[in-house]
C-alpha positions in Angstrom: 25.6 73.6 -136.6 28.6 73.9 -134.3 28.3 74.6 -130.6 30.8 75.5 -127.9 30.3 76.3 -124.2 32.7 77.6 -121.6 32.7 76.3 -118.0 31.2 79.6 -116.9 28.2 79.1 -119.1 29.0 81.3 -122.1 27.8 79.4 -125.2 28.1 80.0 -128.9 26.2 78.2 -131.6 26.9 78.7 -135.3 24.4 77.6 -137.9 25.3 77.3 -141.6 22.8 77.8 -144.4 23.4 77.3 -148.2 21.9 80.7 -149.0 19.6 83.5 -147.7 16.5 81.6 -148.8 17.4 78.6 -146.7 17.9 80.9 -143.7 14.5 82.5 -144.2 12.9 79.0 -144.6 14.5 77.9 -141.2 13.4 81.2 -139.5 9.8 80.6 -140.6 9.7 76.8 -139.9 6.8 76.0 -137.5 8.9 73.6 -135.4 11.7 76.1 -135.1 9.2 78.9 -134.1 7.8 76.6 -131.4 11.3 75.9 -130.1 12.1 79.6 -130.2 8.9 80.4 -128.1 9.8 77.7 -125.6 13.3 79.1 -125.3 12.1 82.6 -124.6 9.6 81.2 -122.0 11.9 78.6 -120.3 15.6 78.7 -121.1 17.0 82.0 -121.9 17.5 85.1 -119.7 19.0 86.8 -122.7 20.8 86.1 -126.0 22.2 87.9 -129.0 21.8 86.8 -132.6 24.3 87.8 -135.3 23.7 87.0 -138.9 26.8 87.2 -141.1 28.1 86.0 -144.4 31.4 84.1 -144.5 33.4 84.6 -147.6 35.6 82.6 -148.3 35.8 79.7 -145.9 38.4 77.0 -145.9 39.9 74.4 -143.5 42.9 72.1 -142.9 43.1 68.6 -141.4 46.4 66.9 -140.8 46.3 63.3 -141.9 
């Protein structure tokens, strides 16, 4: 996962999954569901979830 937050509070978290089955497994995970319920009750006023496929993906790092 990657996370970034602006000084004003806007935050973005990106999760990466090997395939659709891994995403489904995470979504149905009991510990994740408990955290999700706690987030709805205690942390979030609102949020938006986007699910997307990234094809292709590459990077660069100067040595």
